[in-house]
N, C-alpha and C positions, 0 to 999 in steps of 0.2 A: 352380376359382375361382368364385363365385356371380355372377349377373348383376350385383348390387349391387356386390359387391367389384371386380367388373371397371372399372365406371364410376368408382369412388373411384380405382382403379389408374391409370386413364388420365388423372388430374389433373396438376397441376405438382407439382413438388417442395414438401414441407411446409416451412412456417416451423418455427421453434423457440421454446420456452417456457423463459425463464431459470428456473434454479432459484435459491434463496436462496443457496447456496453459489457461484454464479457460473458453474457448468456449465449445458449446455443439453441438452434432451430433444426429440427429434424427435417431432412429434404427427401425428395423421392428416391427410393431404392435405386442403387446403382448396380447391384446384381453380384454375381461371382467375378472373380477375377480372372479365371481359366475361361476358355472359348470350347475347346473340343468336347470333353467329357462333360463339362458342366451344363453346357447347351444340351447335349443328349439328355442330361438328367431332368433339366426343366422341361423338355418335350415329353419326357416319360410321365412326369409328375402333372402336366397339363391334360395330356391323354387321360389319365385316369380320374382327373376332375371333369373333364367334359363326358364321360361316361357316366359318371355319377350323376351329373345333372341330368342327362338325358333320362337316365332310369326313374327319376322322380319327376319327370316333366318339368323341369326348371326353365325359367326365362332369365336366368341371369346373365345369359350372353347379351342382353339387350340393355345399352345405356339408357338413361332418362330420356325423353323426349318423345319423337313422333309414334303415335301409337293408333293401331285402326280406329276409325271412327267415320263419321259422315263426311263425305266429300264436301271441301270448302267451310268445314269447321273451324273458327278460329282459335286460337290457344287460350290458354287458361286466363290469360291476361286482358283478352279482349282487343288485341291489337290487329286482328285479321290476318296475322301471321300463322300459318298452320304449324301444328306441333311437328318439331324436327328431331331426326335421329341424331343425338348429340349427347355426350357425356354430361353429367351434372356438373356443375362448379364444386373443386375440392374443398373450398373454404370460404367463409363470409365473415371478415373482420372489419366492422364498420369503423371502429377506432382508428385502424391502420389506414383504412382508405380516406379518411379525412385527413389525417396526419399527410399523407402524401399529396391529396389534393391541394390542401393549403399550401404546401411548399412548391406545388407546381404554379400554382396561380400567383405567387410572390415572384418565381422566375419569369412569367409570361409578362407579367408586370415590368419586371426590370428589362427585358429585352425590348419591349414594345410590341410584341405581337398581340394581336386583338383588341388594342387600346379601345377603350370605350365601350368594349363587349365582354369584359372578364366575368360579367355576372352569368353570363350565357356559358362560358367556358367553366365556371364554378358549378353551374347546374347540369351541364354534361357529366362531371364528375369522372374525369379521366385517371383519377386517383383511385377510383373503384375498380376501373378496368385494369390497372396494375395489379391491384391487390388480388383480384379474382383470377387473373390470366397467368400469374407467376406465384403460385403456391408453394413453391419450394425455397421459398425465404420470406421472413418478416422483417428484414433490415429496410427501414423506410429510404435510406440513400439509394440502395441499389434499385428498389423499384422507382424512386425519383428519375434515376439516370435512364431507366428505359422509358419513362413517362416523358421526359423532356425530349428524347428523341422521338418518340410518337406524336408529341404534340407540334414539334417542329416540322415534322411532314405532312401533318394535317393542315398545317397553317400554309406550307407550301402549296396544297392542293387549293386551299380556300382563295389564297392572295392571288396565285397565277393562273388558275384554271376554271374556279367555279363562280366567284363572287364578285361582281363587277363593282360592287359598292366599295371593295376595299383596294381595288386597281387592277382586277383581270381583265385582260384583253388579249383576243386570240391571236393578234399581229405581234404581240410581244412575248407570248409564251416560250418559244424556242431561246431566246435569248435571256429571258429571266431564269429559266431553268439551268442554262449554261453557268449563269453566274451563282446560282444556288449551289450546285455540285461543287464550285471551286471552293465553297464555304467548308465543305466537307474535305476534298482533296486539294490543299491548298495550291495555287499557281506561283511558281518561283520565278520572279522577274527579275531583270537587271536593274541594279540600284537605282537608276535614274527613274523608273517607272512605278516602283514598289510603292513609294508613299501615295501616289493617285490611286491605284489599285487597291489599298488597305481602307481609303476613303470609300471606294464603291462598296467595299464589304461592311462597312460600318454604316452606311447610308439606309440601308433597308432592315428592317425589323426580321424578316423571315431569313435571311442570310446570318444575322446576328445569332438568332436562335439557334441555327444548324450547327454554327460553329461553337457555340456555348455548349450545346448538347453533346457534341462529340467530344469536348475536352473533358465534361465530366464522365461520360463513358470511360474514357481512358484510364481512369482511378481503378477500374475493375477489369476491362478486357485486355487481353494480349494482342499483340501486335496483328495476328492472322483474325482473330475475331473483328478488330477494327477494319482490317482489309475485307473481311466478309461482309460487315455492314454496309462499305462504301459500295461495293458489287451490287447489293441488293437495291441500295438507294438510286444507284444509277439505272437500272432496270426499270424501278419504279418511275422515274422521270421520263423514260421512254415511253411507259405505257400512258402518263399524264399528256405527253405529246401527242400519242396516237389518238386519244379521246379528245383533245383539242382539234386535231384535224377534223375529226367526224363531224364535232360542232360547227365548226368554221364552215363546211361544205354541205351542212344539212343532210350527212350521210346516216342512215339506220343501218347498223351492222348487221350481219346474219348473226344467227344463235351460235354457231361454229366460231364465227370470228370473234364473237364477244367472249365466248368463254375461254379462248385463248389469251384475250386480252386481260380477262381477270387474273389470269395465273400472274401477269408482270405487274399489274395494276392491283396490288393486292396488300394485305396484311404482312406479306413475308418479311419486309425488314424489322418488324415488330417481333416476330416469331423468331427470327434468326438470333435474337438475343436471348433466347431461352437459357443457354449454359452461362452467359456473361452474368445474368440475373442470378441463376443458382450456384455460382462461385466455383464452377469447374470450366473445362475447356474441351468441347468436341474437336478431335483432330480434324485440321483441314482436308487432308485426304478422304476420310470418312463422310464429312459434309459434302463434298464433291462427288461422291461415288453416286453414278446415275441413278442405282436403286434407292439410295437416300434422299436424292435430288427430288426423285419421281414422287416419293411418298410426303416430303416436306412441301413440295408444291402443290400437292392435291389438296393437302390440310389448307394451305394458304387460300386455293381459290375456294374450297368449301366456307371458310370462315368470312371471307369477303362476299359470298353470296348471302350469308347472314345479314350483312350490312345492307346488300340491294333489297331484302324483304323487308327490313325494319325501317329503310329510309325511303320506302315508297310515297308515304303520305307528305314527308317533308318535301319531297322532290315534285310531287304532283301540285303542290301548293305554290312552288317558285316559278318563275319567268324563264322562258327558253328551253331549249332542248335537253332533257337529262336522260341518262341512260342506265337502266338497271334491267336484270335478266327478265322480268315478268314484262317489261314493255318490249323487250326484243322479241321475245317468244310470241307475244300477242301479235305484233306486226307480221311477224313471218309466218305464223300458223293460222293467222286470221280468228283466234279463239277470244273468248271474253276475257277480261281482266282477271277474273275469279279462277278461271281455268289456267291462265297464264301461271298466276301464283301458285297454284298446286304442281303445275308442271316445274316450276322453280324448285319448288320444296323437295321434289322427288330427285330432281339432279343433286340439290345439296346433299340428301341423304346416300345416294349413290356415291358421292366422292367422299363422304365420312366413313362408310363401309369400305372403300377401297383403302383409304389410309388406314383404316384399322387393320386389314387383313396385311397389307403391306408391312405396316410396322411390326405386327407380331411376328412375321417371317425374319425381318431383319433382327429384332431382339433376340432371337434363337442363336445368332452367331456373331452379332456385332460386338464392339467393346463395351465395357461397362459404362463409359461416357455415352455411346451411341444408345444404350437402353435407356439410361436417364434422360437423354435429349428427347427421345421418341415419347416417353412418359410426359415429359414436360409440354410437348406440342399438343398431346392428348389432353392435357389439363388446359391448355391454351384455348382449345376449341370450346370447352365447356365454360370457361370464363367468360369469352368471348361473346357466347350466345346468352349468358345471363345478363351481361351489362347492356347489350343492345335491347334485352327485353325491357329494361328498366330505366335507361337513361333519356333524360328530358330531350337529348339531341336528336332522338326519333320518335320519341313518345308525345311530343308536344306538351309536356308538364310545365 
């Protein structure tokens, strides 16, 4: 068990989140309600546990994932991706994943995104991602709310940034992203112009999907949580624009430029919904705390580097310039692709360890909601890694 997991495990018994059916679901423990003495008590018990582990030569502090082995060895699934330092997925509920995926496909069909390509979306199994990444609820509608947001964000990337077959054009990127953001944060126009604007919003499936996804999310999200998501998506769209600029001028970023980019062009909007899906609210002041921000963005970068590693084959087979960390490292360091992959995995592992240490420290003094949120992000990392390793979106199934 990792340091962070051990801190969470030392907390009190979890509350339950009622399902619409009236059943209840255990959630990730939220811990004691006090801060001062209770945090000290957790630290004392943690120290005792660490000492006992060392006495018997325990390796319990290591989550499942990257282990010593021959350089360049592929993972156990034969993908060519090295084993990664990452927690294991907390649960695997195929029936729940299918239920969410089926509903997600029906919604995509209704909004018009990926028309004619829904078989690919079904095979990618985004419902499974939601099931794996958000284990503190088994309410299909809450998972669907997060899944709709994620799929709408993916569609924005595919339609406007990456896929020319569905209309992606570099010279249109800025204007398209501006309209897409207006689907999440509505423009309030004089009455004379409002109907034309509404037609613009309804004429594009991506904008329809973004608007519909946010409307569904507001069933569960407090206004501060909706505002948080809008902020994270705005930052994501800045990242889309940055990558579009690289592509249009044939620019290969440096490694440090790319890593900074991956903090904003990342899974952060998905991770930010951890408490919404779990049925509680992390206070806005805590989410904005620079220490919390550092931890959460570190986790988001690490999770997106998983995407880089697993998407290499797909991107290598596509036309045009594609950006991922191994490609950028190979270009800057003039090393072999395999060496670049190994270096990318090392960077991922460093970031995951950094999050683990930062979150463990924050969990000792933060609110119960923060402890639960940090545990949820840790679970998100494990679910994200598990999904990438099996999804046909990245594995060519």
